[in-house]
N, C-alpha and C positions, 0 to 999 in steps of 0.2 A: 371330625375326624384330622385331627395334625399330631407329625410323630415325628419327633426328630429322633435321630440316630445317630449311635457314635460309634467310632472301633479304633485303635492307635493306629493301627500299619495300611486297614482298607483291603483285607482280601480277600479270596474268591465266592465265600460263604458271604461276605459284607455284600458285593459289588451284589449275587441276585437277589438281593433283601429290595436295596434300594431300587433295583431297578423292577423289580414290581410295588412299592411302594407310590412308583414317580406315576408310573403306568396306571393309579392307581386313582391320583390326587389326593393322594395319603401324607407324603411328606415333605414336612417346614424346613429340614434344615439337615445339615451333615458335619458333627466334628471329623479331624481327623488328626492327625498326629502334626502329616503332607500334605498336600496338596497341589498338586505339577500343572502349569498349562503347557502344556504340550505343541501348543500355539503359539508360545511367546519366541522373541523372537530370540530370548539367551539361551532355550530350551537346545536350539538347532547348531548350535557352536559349543554345544557339547557333544563329548566324542563319543562312537555309535554304539559302543560297550554300557553308556550309565546311559545313554537315551532308551534303552534300551529296557533297562530295570528301573530306570523312573515309568516309564509310560505307561503300568499299571496302578500310579499313585494318581491317575486325572481324572478327577472328578468333575471337569467340567462340562460337562455331554450334557449332566443331568437337568444342565440350568436349573439349579436350585443353590442355595445362601448356602454353603461350603467356607466352612474355616479352618486354616490351618491351625493347630494351637501348639506344636512347639517343631515349627521348621528344620531351624538349625539344629536342635538335639538327633530330630530323624536324620537328614539329610548326613549327619555328622556320623551315625550309629548303622547306617547303610552305606557309604562307601570305605567304614572303616572296617564292616563284615566283608568286603570284595581285598582289598588287603590279604597278601600271603605274608604270614605274621612268623621269623623264623624264630624268635630273640622271645622264647617262653611266657618270663615274665612281666611285657610288652605286651602278650597276647591273653594274659592275664587278667593285666591294668582295661584293658580294654574289652573283654568279656564282664567284669565284673562294671567295667561305670554303664556299658552298653545294654546289658543286658534286658531281655524282653520283661523279664517281671518286673524292674525300675523299669524301664519304658510304661507299661502297664499303668504304673503305681502313681506315676508322671503325669502323665497324660491324664487318671481318669481328677486327680488334682486338680490341672487346667479344665479340664471339660465340669468338674463342682461350678467354679466360678464362672465358666460364659453362661451356662444354663441362668440363668436368674437374670440374660440379659436377652435372650429369646422368648418371645410373649408367644401369649393366644398357642400355648402347644396343650394338650392333651393324654398324651405319653410319650416313654422316652425308649428305647429298645436299645439297649447295650450288652456288651459281651463277659464271659468270664473272665473275672482277672483285674478288669476296666473298669467296675460299675459302684462302688463302694459308696464314696465319698457323689457321686451324680444322685445315688438314688436315694442319699440322704438327704439332700438339695431337693430333690422330687417330688419329696415325701411330705416336705413340710410347704411346699407351693402347691401340692393340690394335685399332679398327676406321676398315673401310674405308670408302673416299672416292668420293661419287659426286658427279661432275660435269656439271651443265647447261651446253653453250653454245650460248644461244640466236641468235648471227647470227652469221657470217664470221667466220673468224679474222683475225687484224689482218695479216696482213702481206697475204690478199690484197685488203681494204678498202684500205689505202696503195697497192697498185696502180693498185684500179680509178683512186678517186681521183687519183689522178696521170695516168692519161691521159688523165682528163676535162678536170684542169688543163690540159695542154697544147692539148687541143682547140677550148675557149672562150676564147678569150683575151679575149670582153670580159665574162666570170663568173670572172674566175679571183678576186680577192676571196673574191666564195661558195666557193672550190671547193679552200684552201689544206688540208689534211690535220692533224688536227692529233696532232702524232708524239708520242707521249709516251711514252715510251722506258722509265721506269722501273716504271708501269702494263704495257707490254705487255712488260718482260721477265719484270713478275707471272704476268700471264698464260702465259703459258709455265711461268714455275717449276707453277703451279697445273693445267696439265695433266700435268705428267716426275710432278707425287703424286698423281695419279686413280689410280684401280683402275679406274674404268667410265668412258666420259663417254657421255654421252646428248645429240643432237644431233636436232633436229628436223625437221631437211630431210634429202638428200643431196649439198643446195648446201653446205651448211658442213662434212662431210662432206669432201667434197670439195677443198674450200678448206685439210681440216688437213693432207693434200696438203703443202702449203708447210710446216710443224711440220720445224725443222734435228734430228728426231731422232727415235724409233719407237714411234708409239701402238696402246695396241691397246685391242681390248675395246670398240671405238664402234659404236656403236647410235643406230640410226634408231629413232626415237618419233613422228611426225607429230600434233600438235597439234591437238584437234578442231574441227569447229561447233557454231556455236551451234545449241539447239532455233532449228527449221528455221520456217517461217510458213506457212502454208493459204494459199496463191495465191491464191484468191478475194476473200482480206482486202486485197490487190494493189492499187490503183486503179494499174491499168497504162495506160505510156504512147499513147497513140492520135495523134498527130500534131496536131493541134488547141494542142494548149499549148505548151512551150515546154518543152525535155527539163530535166533535175532533173540538175544532172551537181554530184557529192560528193565534193569528196578530205578523205581526215582522216592529221592525225600530224606532224610534223614538217615546217616550213618551210626543209628547206635541198635541197640538191644530191644528195642521197644516194636521196631520194624522188624524183630526177626536175624539181627545179623550174625549173632551164634549161631542162626540155625544154616545163615547161608552159607558162611565160611565155610562151616561144619562140612557142606554139601558140596562146594565148591572141592572145598579139598581131598571129596573121594573120589568124586569127577576126572580127578588130575589122576591119585591113587589106582584108579582102576582103567587110566589112557580111554575115558570116552570125553573129556575136555577140549577136545581140538575139535568135537563137530561142535561144538558153541558157539555165537561170537556174544562178547559178554559185556553190558555198558551200562554202570552202573552213576547216576547222576545226585548229587547229594552230598555237604561234608557231616562231619559228625567224629566220634568216639573211634568210630574203625576206622572212620578215612588213610592213617598212615599205616596201622597195620593190615591192610586191605591194598593199599597201594606198594606196601614194601615183599608181600608173600607172594602177590598174584598182578607176573607180568603179562597174562593173560586177559586182561582185563583194564579194560576204558575206563576212569574215571575223570566227570568232570563235575567238579565243586559245585557250580550252580548255571544251569542256563536257563535263559527269558523264556515263559511258557509256551510262545509260539515255536518255540523250534524243537522246546518238550515234545508239542504235539505230531511237530512235521516226525522227531525218528519216532511215536510212536505208531503213526501210520508204518512206518517202512518196518517197523520189529513185528515180531511174533508173539512174544509171550512174558507176560509181565509177571517178577516175581515180587510176591504182598504176602509173607507169614508173620503177619503183625502181632505179639504177644496182646495186645486190645488198639482198636484201631476205631474210635467212635464213629466216624461215616468211612472214608477211604477216597476224598476225590483226585487222588492221583488211578486207582481199580478204575473209576467209574468212567476216567477221559480215557483211560486204555480199553475200558468196551466197545467207547465209542467210536474208536478207528479199530475198529475190528482186531484185538491183543486177546489171546489164551491169557485170564488174568487167575494164577496159582494162590491163593491163598487160605490164613485160618478159618477157621469155624467163627474166630472172633470178632470181627471184620464185620461195621454197621451195615454197610451197604448192601450186605447180603437180606436184608429187610425189601431191596426191590428186584431180586433178581433171584433166580431157582439153582440149581445146582448143575441144571443143563448153559448155565452160561457163562460160568466161571469152573475152575476142579479148585475142589475144596479136601484142604489135606483130610484125612482122617485125626489126622494127631500130630501136632505142628513138631515135625521131628526133621535132620538133617537126611534122614536114609529118606521119608516120604518128598521130599525134594527132589534130590538127587535121581530118586526113580520114576517119579512125575515128568521132568522132565527129559530123561531118554525114553521114557512113553513116547513123550508127545513129536519128537527125535524120529522113533520109531515109525508112526502113523502122522503121515504129513494131513491126510482124511482129516485125524479126528483134531487140529490144530484148526481147517478149516470149520470145519463145525463147530464147533467150539465160538467161534471168530463170531460166526454168523450168527450162532446164538447171541452170542453178543451185544455185537448193532441189533439186534430184532427188541434186544429188552431195552437195551437204552432208548428206542424209539416210541413207548410208550411211556416214559416219564419225563419228556424235555420240561424247557420252564414252565410252559402254559399249566401242564398239572401241577407244577411245584406253586408256584403265582395264585391260582386257584384255593391250594388249600391251605395259605400263608394268611391271604386277603379273610376268609372266611373264620379263621382262629384269630384274627388278630383287629379288623379291621371294625370288628362293629365299636 
């Protein structure tokens, strides 16, 4: 068995896949838009901040044939995404030219040409939005197509966002669904070509029931938790200091920013906000709104993952009230660090834990979020109890368990 694995950006989900395939001698080659060799002398001369962001694009340690298909475009996209653009017109051009959708389509085209030159592969493993042309070529070559969909099916996403749009009149400008018809059609075609579909949660599998056709061979493989910390290494909240609250992710409506901002407004209005130290890590449509309305909130547009993990270990609560979430890597990262995760019922990672390990909102409202925060502030023992349960849950589903499931399903 020999598998070609392709992904435009080489994210954390992809890293888990590559690691598992390599350990089981199934990995033939890797296609990326950009692969960095951090041992290269040129890399050492780059500014420290740039090195941090590029480090996660280094797949050379897997010692497998790895191809950078769009290095100049992707490097330009990465650097531009880190610039603070005050000119709205210039920012629009950058967003249009370097959009993730455009990256995925261009990358797929490059991959479909490159696959013709890779011999002795039995399967190609590709991801949502970047597989169509590659699958078309693979089919002609007699190669089986494995397709991973890491987030809810687009028809369900559209339904949820539209419902929220009609419910929250004051926030409508933040709630428009980006109805990219050509890209959605592309996803439907990719699904139709897949011989095997992998999803990280039952939430996503259920959303695929909206697909207007028959899909077979859908397999659920939850992503693993990060290696856990020892509970003795965490400084647990004792009620004497502020409760440290963290949000990690895009500052947009899908991540529950309408509910979060309203909850913070309520805490401020009722003079309870000074009980909390709140940090947001992320950018998006709500960035300017949050920055202008809440000087009590510290915002980092982005941080390298190792710094995020350090911050999680030093924090108490993660806000995660997503409207929908295919899995929720930020949540499982937080649990591995002993954080209490406040989440909605619509998060895929709940497959791998129970309501004793997190705080699940009965309904995803701003009032419930603010009440949950106050409950935790007034009950330090509860913060520690849920945090310890979270670490325990994380310890039961580590990389080895994920690897066994994956190889059992795709390695045949």
